[in-house]
N, C-alpha and C positions, 0 to 999 in steps of 0.2 A: 429392532429386528436382528435375528442372527446375521452376522456379517463376516464375509471372508476378506481379510485385508490383502491376501495374495491375489485374489481375483477382482478386488475392488467392487464387490457386489453383495447385495443382501441375499440371503437364502430363505427358502420356504421352511417352515418348522419341520417338515418331514425330512427335508434334506439335512437339517442340522442334526437329526437323530440317526444318521446313517454311519457315522464314524466316530466312535468313542474310544478314548484311550486313557489309561491310568497315567496321571502325571503328578509330579511334585511341584506345588506351587508355594510361594512365600505366604505365611499367615502372620498378619500383624495386629497388634493392639495399639491404638493411637488415642491419645487424650485430647479432649476438646474443652478447654477451660470455660466455665460460665461466667458471664459478665454480671458483676455486682452480687456474687454469692459470698455470704458472710464468712464462709469456711474456705473460700478459695477453691471450691470443688470443681472437678472436671469430669465430664462423662466420658467413658471409655468405649470405643467401638472396635469391632474386629472385622477384618476382611481378608480374603485371599486374593484380591486384585488390587494391589497397592497403586497400580497405574490409574486407578479411577479417582484416587484421593485429591489430586489437584483440581478436580471438577466438583468437589463436595459442595452442596448448597444447603443441606439440612441433615438432622439426625432424627431417627424414628425409634419410638419406644412403643410397647404395648400398653394401651390405657389401663388394662386390668391387672397387669403384673406388679408385684412389690419390688421396689427398688431400694437399695441400701446405699447410704453415703458412708463411706469408711475411711479411716486415717491410718496410713502407714506410720507407726510410732518410730521407725528407724529414719525416715526421711521427712515426715511431716506432710507428704503428699496426701491430698483427699480426692477420692475417686467415687463415682456413682456408676453401679452396675445393677442388673437384676439380682435379686437376692438368691435365686435359684442358680445363678451362674458365678456367685462370688468365688467358688473354689478355682474357677478358670483364671482368676486374677493372680499372678505370681506372688506368692507369699502371703495371700490374704487368709488362707485357712491352714492351720498346722497339718502336717502330712497325715498324722494319725487320725484326725477328724474328717478328712476328705471323704472317706467311704461313707461315714455315718451321715454327713451332710447330704450326699447324693441320695442315699436311701431315704432320708427324710423328705427331700424335695419330691422324690418319686411317689412317696405315700400321700403327698399332699396334691398330687395330680400335676406336678410340674412336668414339663417336657412338650416338645412340639417340634418346631423346626429350629434352625440356628439363629439365635437371637443376635448375632453380631456379625453374622457372617452371611448374604442375600444370597445380598451380592449377593450382600449379595449376597458369590459365589455361591459383590457380590453384591441348593434352594432355588428360589425363583426371583431373587432380587438382583453386587459388587462387584452379582457378577457372573461369570460364565458357569460357576459351579451350581447355579440354579438347575441347569440340566443334568447335573451329576446325580442327584437324587432321583427325582421323578418329574419329568417335564410337566409343567403345570397347564400348558396350553397345547398339548399334542406334539411338542417338539422340544428342542433345546431352548432354554431360556436363561442364557448367561445374564448376569446382572451385577450391579455395582455394590450394594451393601451386603450381599449374602445372607439372605434371611434363613436359608436352610441348607446346611452343608452336610447332611447325612449323619450328624451327631458325631463326627470325627473330631477329635481334639488336637489342636496344633501341638507340635513338640517345642517346648520353650527353649529359646536359645539365648535370649537376652531380656533382662528386665530393667526398666528405668525407674519405675516407680515403686518396686518392691524387691525384696530380697528372694531370688529364685530358689536359694538353697534352704532357707528357713522361712518363717513367717514373721516378718516385722522384727522388732526387738526381742531377742531371747527366744525366737521361734513361737511366740504366742499368738500370732495372727494379728489382723488388723482390728482397730477399734471401731465398733459400729456407732456412728454419730446419730444417724437418724434413719427412719424408714418412710418411704413415700410411695404412693401409688403412681403408676405411669402417668395417669391424667394430671397429676400435680405438676409434672415436668413440662407439659405441653405449653409452648409460648415462650419458654426461657430462651434467652439469646446466648450465643457462645462466640468465642474467638475464631475467626477462620484459620485453617491449617496453613493455607498458602494465600498470598496477596492477589492472585491473578483475577478474581472475580469479587474482591471485597466490596466494590462499589454497589453490588447487587443487594447488600444489606439494607439499603434504603427502600427497597421494593419488596422486602419480605424473606430474603435469604438468611441463612445461618441462625436458624431457630429450631427448637425441638417441636416435632409433630408426632402424631401417634397413628397406628393402624394395626388392625388385627392380624396382618401377615407376619408380624414380628414373632418369633418363637424362641424357645429357651432350652433347646437340647444341645446347643453348641454356641460359641461366641459368648457375648456379654449381655445379650438382651437389649443391646443398642445398635441400630443399623445405620450406617452412613449412607447418605442419599446423593447419588450422582445421576440426575434425571435423564441425561443424554445416554446413559449406559446401562440402563436397567428398566424393565417394563414396569415393575412395581414402584421403583424410584420415580419414574415419570408420573405414574398414576397418583401416587401419594403426594408428591410436591405440587401437581396440578390441583388436587382437591383442597390443599392447605394454602393456596395462593403463593407458593414459592416461586412458581413459573406461571407463565400464561400459554395458551395455545398460539401457534403461529411462529413466526420468526423470532430470533433472539435467544433461543435456547443455547446455553454455553455448551459447545461441543468442539473442544480443542484438538480433535483427532481428524486427520484427513482420510480420504478413501483408501490410502495405502496403509493406514494404521499408525501413521507417524504424528507426533505431536506438532502442532503449528506454533507460530510465533505468539499465539495467546498465552502460552506457558513457556517463555523464553529460557528458562533453565533446563528444559528438556526438549526443546524445539528440534525437529529432525530425527528423533529417536523413535523406533518402533515401540509401541506401548509395552509389549512383552519383554523388550530389552531394556526398558527404563525402570523396571521394578527396583533394581539394586540402587540406582542413583536416587529414586524417590525415597526409599527407606533411609538411605544415608542423609538426605536432606531433612526428613522428619526427625531423625536423631539429633542432627545439628540444631534443630529448633527446640530441642528438649521435650518433644511430644510423643516420643517412642516409648511405650510402656513395655512392649514384649514383641519378640520376633522368633518365628520358627518356621516350620514347613508342614505341608499337609498334602498327603497322596489321596487324590480323588479322581473320579472318572470325569473326563472333560471332553467336549465336542470339538472335533477337527473337521475342517472342510473336506468333503469327499472327493473333490476334484484336485486340490492342491496338497492335501494332507498336512495343512497347517492349522494352528489353533484358531478357532473362531472367537470373536468378541460379540457383545451385544451393543448396538449403536442405533441411535436415532436417525432415521432417514426420512427426508421431506417426501410426503406422498400426497397424491390427489385421488379422490374418490368420487365416483359418479353414482348417483341414485338412479339407476336404470329403471327401477320400478315405477318411477314418475314419468317415464318417457313413453309417449303413445305413438305407435308407428302406423 
């Protein structure tokens, strides 16, 4: 639900839509190395809510999108993104060809919501940017993986897997190794970004899942899933057996919006203030592909005028229709 960390309370959807502001949020691309991949490939996800990444439990692709496995000839790094979003990967497409690639994707019907960003933001998924575009369920829908971020493109500030100035070696772009349908990626396992919930791999976490909510007008076509912080994330992870209904959902954020001891590296920090530290930790792990910023419309609490987050809240529902008075 939309959640005010200043008031420590969930909000109704209509309340979450009362106070929007344009804000600049960090936009990051993060690599998730696949286990047992012959080419050592990593899926790349994009989000504007880095604070949800410690709670990542899955990656979501669109079953009908075409994905490409590409190699950076300068570094040897191999990445997988949606073919229609290849130009978003720093250095993957020569500058002179980016416009043509975009036109070709549009002519082939490409485009929808943000494929790496829900979240989310993160759209309707990493993150709170879900509400930024068009609230999917009558109000703000911040989320973790950011499936639709209004098509805005993050400003590249740093590239770990590619040369942000040119494209690969000699500016020729990345080498396409293979093309795959999203459905072919489903079920693949990947290395967790952080160790906090690594034990959940035994019960179905840290795998690739698919859903039609993933779009390709922004991001990478790969949406990171943090089910405690996104409505679509929760729905998709539940459908694919990553989580189960009831207790036990990883939610390392307290009612004040601060990380709990479940994530000791960031414990005590408010989620919005922890973004920089989380990005630094991702970079230290060698998993940061790109970082920039994105200006978008974001929901604020109408009472406290502070940013909202999207958070799972334990709830009880009574079927009153079955009660005879």
